[in-house]
C-alpha positions in Angstrom: 0.0 0.0 -0.1 0.9 3.7 -0.6 1.1 6.3 1.8 -1.4 7.9 -0.6 -3.5 5.1 0.3 -3.0 4.7 3.7 -3.8 8.4 4.8 -7.1 7.9 2.3 -8.0 4.1 4.2 -7.0 6.7 7.7 -9.5 8.6 6.9 -12.6 6.0 6.3 -12.0 5.9 10.1 -11.7 2.4 9.5 -8.5 0.5 11.8 -6.8 -2.8 10.7 -5.3 -5.1 13.1 -2.0 -5.5 11.9 0.2 -2.7 10.5 3.7 -2.9 9.5 5.4 1.0 8.8 8.6 1.9 7.1 11.0 3.9 5.8 12.8 6.8 5.3 10.5 9.7 5.5 9.9 9.7 9.8 7.7 12.8 9.3 5.0 11.2 6.9 5.1 8.1 8.9 5.1 9.7 12.5 1.8 11.5 11.2 0.2 8.3 10.2 0.4 6.7 13.5 -1.1 10.3 15.2 -3.9 9.0 13.0 -4.3 5.8 14.2 -3.9 6.7 17.6 -6.4 9.3 17.6 -8.7 7.2 15.8 -7.7 4.7 18.4 -9.1 7.0 21.0 -7.6 6.8 24.5 -4.8 5.8 25.6 -3.8 3.9 28.9 -0.5 3.5 28.8 0.2 -0.1 30.5 -3.4 -1.2 30.0 -4.6 -0.7 26.2 -1.7 0.6 25.1 1.4 -1.1 25.1 5.4 0.0 23.5 7.9 -2.6 22.2 11.0 -2.4 21.5 14.1 -4.9 20.6 14.3 -4.8 24.8 11.3 -6.7 25.6 10.1 -7.9 22.2 10.3 -11.6 23.4 6.8 -10.1 25.5 4.7 -9.1 22.4 2.4 -12.0 22.0 1.9 -12.4 26.4 1.1 -8.6 25.5 -1.4 -9.3 22.9 -3.3 -12.3 24.7 -3.5 -10.6 27.8 -7.0 -8.4 28.2 -7.1 -4.8 28.0 -8.6 -4.4 31.3 -12.0 -1.4 31.2 -11.6 -1.4 27.6 -12.4 -3.2 24.0 -8.8 -3.3 22.7 -5.5 -2.8 22.8 -3.3 -0.4 20.9 0.2 -2.0 20.6 3.3 -0.3 19.2 6.1 -2.6 18.4 9.2 0.1 17.3 12.6 -1.0 16.0 11.9 -4.3 17.1 15.6 -6.1 15.3 11.8 -8.6 13.7 12.9 -7.6 10.5 16.7 -6.9 10.2 18.2 -7.9 6.5 20.1 -10.8 6.8 23.6 -10.5 6.6 25.5 -13.2 4.3 25.3 -16.8 5.8 23.2 -15.8 8.4 20.0 -17.5 7.1 21.7 -20.4 6.1 23.1 -21.1 9.4 20.4 -20.2 11.4 18.3 -22.7 8.9 20.9 -25.5 10.2 20.5 -24.8 13.9 16.6 -25.2 13.1 16.9 -28.2 11.5 18.8 -29.5 14.4 16.8 -28.4 17.3 13.5 -27.7 15.7 12.5 -24.6 17.0 10.6 -21.2 15.9 12.3 -17.9 15.8 10.8 -15.4 17.8 9.2 -13.8 13.8 7.9 -17.6 13.5 6.3 -18.0 16.8 5.2 -14.5 16.0 4.2 -15.1 12.8 2.5 -18.0 13.5 0.4 -16.9 16.1 -0.7 -14.1 14.2 -1.8 -16.5 11.4 -3.6 -18.9 14.0 -5.5 -16.1 15.4 -6.2 -13.6 13.4 -9.6 -13.3 13.6 -9.8 -13.0 17.2 -6.6 -10.2 17.0 -8.7 -8.0 14.6 -11.6 -7.9 17.2 -9.4 -6.7 20.6 -5.9 -5.7 19.1 -4.0 -3.7 16.9 -0.6 -4.0 16.1 2.1 -1.0 14.8 5.6 -2.6 13.6 7.8 0.5 12.8 11.0 -0.3 11.4 13.6 1.7 9.3 13.9 -0.9 7.6 13.1 -4.4 6.7 14.1 -7.8 5.0 11.8 -10.6 3.6 11.0 -13.2 6.8 7.9 -15.1 7.3 6.4 -12.2 9.7 6.9 -9.9 6.9 4.9 -12.2 4.3 2.5 -12.9 7.2 1.8 -8.8 8.2 1.9 -8.4 4.2 -1.2 -11.1 3.6 -3.2 -10.1 6.3 -2.7 -6.8 7.1 -1.1 -3.2 5.8 2.6 -2.9 4.9 3.4 0.7 3.5 7.0 1.9 2.5 7.4 5.2 4.0 10.6 6.5 1.2 11.8 9.9 0.2 8.9 11.5 -1.7 10.1 12.6 -4.7 10.2 16.8 -5.4 6.5 16.1 -7.6 4.8 14.9 -4.7 6.6 17.1 -2.3 5.1 19.9 -4.3 1.6 18.6 -4.1 1.7 18.5 -0.4 3.5 21.5 0.1 1.2 23.7 -2.8 -1.6 22.1 0.1 -0.5 23.2 2.9 -0.1 26.7 1.2 -3.5 26.6 -0.8 -5.1 25.7 2.7 -4.1 29.2 4.2 -4.7 31.4 0.8 -1.0 31.6 0.1 0.4 31.5 -3.1 3.6 30.2 -4.7 4.6 28.8 -7.8 6.5 25.7 -9.1 9.4 28.0 -10.4 9.7 28.8 -6.7 8.6 25.8 -5.4 11.8 24.0 -6.8 14.0 26.5 -5.2 12.2 25.9 -2.3 13.3 22.5 -2.3 17.1 22.7 -4.0 17.3 25.0 -1.3 15.6 23.2 2.3 15.9 19.8 1.3 13.6 16.9 0.7 13.2 16.2 4.3 9.1 17.0 4.8 9.8 18.4 8.4 12.2 20.3 7.6 10.3 21.9 4.8 7.1 21.9 6.7 8.8 23.5 9.4 10.1 26.2 6.3 6.7 26.7 5.2 5.3 27.7 8.1 7.5 30.5 9.1 7.5 31.8 4.6 3.6 31.3 5.5 3.5 33.0 8.0 5.7 35.5 7.2 4.0 37.0 3.8 0.5 36.1 5.5 -3.0 35.3 4.0 -3.2 36.1 0.1 0.0 36.7 0.0 2.9 35.2 -2.3 6.3 33.6 -1.3 8.8 34.3 -3.6 12.8 33.3 -3.8 14.0 36.3 -1.6 11.7 35.8 1.4 13.2 32.0 0.7 16.6 33.3 0.5 16.2 35.6 3.7 14.0 33.1 6.2 15.0 29.6 5.4 17.6 27.5 6.0 19.6 26.2 4.1 20.7 22.6 3.6 23.9 22.3 4.1 24.5 20.4 0.3 22.4 23.0 -1.2 25.2 25.6 0.8 28.2 23.2 -1.3 26.3 23.8 -4.3 26.6 27.6 -4.3 30.3 27.3 -2.9 30.9 24.9 -5.4 29.8 27.3 -8.4 31.8 30.4 -6.8 35.4 28.1 -7.0 34.1 26.8 -10.4 33.6 30.4 -11.8 36.9 31.3 -9.5 34.9 33.7 -7.6 37.3 32.8 -4.6 36.1 35.6 -2.3 32.2 34.2 -2.6 33.3 31.0 -1.8 35.0 32.4 1.6 32.4 33.9 2.6 29.8 30.8 2.2 32.6 28.4 3.7 32.7 31.7 7.0 29.3 32.1 7.0 28.7 28.1 7.2 31.1 27.9 10.4 29.4 30.9 11.9 26.0 29.2 12.3 27.6 26.8 13.7 27.9 24.0 11.3 30.4 21.2 12.1 33.6 21.8 9.9 34.3 18.5 10.2 30.8 17.6 8.1 31.7 20.5 5.9 35.1 19.2 5.2 33.2 15.8 4.1 30.3 17.3 2.8 32.4 19.0 0.6 34.4 15.9 0.0 31.6 13.9 -1.4 30.2 16.6 -3.8 33.6 17.0 -5.5 34.2 13.2 -5.8 30.7 13.3 -7.9 31.7 15.6 -10.2 34.6 13.8 -10.8 32.2 10.1 -11.1 30.2 12.1 -13.6 33.1 12.9 -16.0 34.0 9.1 -15.8 30.2 8.1 -16.2 29.6 10.6 -19.5 33.3 9.0 -20.4 32.0 6.3 -20.4 28.2 6.1 -21.0 27.6 4.9 -17.5 23.8 6.1 -16.5 24.7 9.1 -13.9 21.8 8.3 -11.3 23.1 4.9 -10.7 27.0 5.6 -10.4 26.4 8.5 -7.9 23.5 6.1 -6.5 20.7 8.6 -6.2 17.5 8.0 -4.9 14.1 8.8 -6.7 13.9 12.0 -5.3 17.0 13.0 -5.8 17.1 12.8 -10.3 16.9 16.6 -9.9 20.1 17.0 -9.1 21.8 15.6 -12.3 21.5 18.9 -14.3 22.9 20.7 -11.5 26.0 18.2 -11.1 26.6 18.1 -14.8 27.1 21.6 -15.2 29.0 21.9 -11.7 31.4 19.4 -13.6 32.0 21.5 -16.7 34.2 24.2 -14.5 36.4 21.5 -13.5 38.4 19.3 -15.6 39.1 15.6 -14.4 42.8 16.1 -13.4 41.6 19.6 -11.0 38.7 17.2 -9.6 41.3 14.6 -8.7 43.6 17.1 -7.1 41.3 18.1 -5.2 40.2 15.3 -3.9 43.8 14.2 -3.1 44.2 17.6 -0.9 40.6 17.4 1.1 42.1 13.5 1.9 45.6 14.9 3.1 43.6 17.5 4.8 41.8 15.3 6.9 45.0 13.1 7.9 46.6 16.3 8.7 44.2 17.6 10.8 43.1 13.8 12.9 47.2 13.9 13.0 46.9 17.5 14.8 49.5 18.4 12.0 47.6 21.5 11.0 44.4 23.5 11.5 41.2 22.6 9.6 39.2 25.7 9.0 43.2 27.2 7.6 43.7 24.0 5.6 40.5 23.9 4.3 40.7 27.8 3.5 44.0 27.2 1.7 42.4 24.4 -0.3 39.6 26.8 -1.5 42.5 29.7 -2.3 44.2 27.3 -5.1 41.7 25.8 -6.2 
């Protein structure tokens, strides 16, 4: 089930007995969990509301079986339990061998078997929400997929983000055109939590019947580090060293960790170098850069920046950044001075 389908399903007010929610888009995932809680009604911790994690996951079946005294149903949220971890290579084979020898079920299999055998009763007495960052395929996952709802909260693509942000703006009678929306996403990133926080500030600033502009975004929004690094690299590519240094100083002034800046800058130049190689050997750029579906809009920006440099220049920059990282860890040079020196030499 897609996120949109799950949201629509919850709007009807009908609760399922089994949910497996996972993925990187934590804001939308938590929003759906809040909607489920609201639909469920009054929650009393330890009575009709139970929280399970990796430490007490073995008590899950016992908690399902224990009645919610004084309440018709029980809500159990099992978060980051380890029940759906992707198996390491060779591990599955070892566990299978052990299972054949001992005839014992894994905890995942025990829970899956219990759910299958008691699903009709569970539908009347309990709602279980499994929440994970990522999942692997096992018997429990297959059981929930068959008897409940499984939803992948993957990072949204820009067009999906745009639709959601515009809906928020429309609700407050605020206008933002497509070009400004694209700039907003490129500036603030693709995390829905960050974007919603930023759009609320902008909506408050322009007011009802107002229009959000790129100038408003520049004035009020907190820029994602990757977006700032794009600007810094543009300045370097255009040999505007003063602006590049100013951008670096602004990052440091805004408490961005200098080591994080160094790593991000290295990764950025590495991508420009990889683009040159991908184009030379006719490789797929998105696959070469390991871009996610919501990051495809970055390809054009990376390709444009790659034209500012020669391949030999990019290799030299990468080597200098690696050398700086080594020397700072050895206490041979101050990282701020070293990074500024590299920018001045580009």
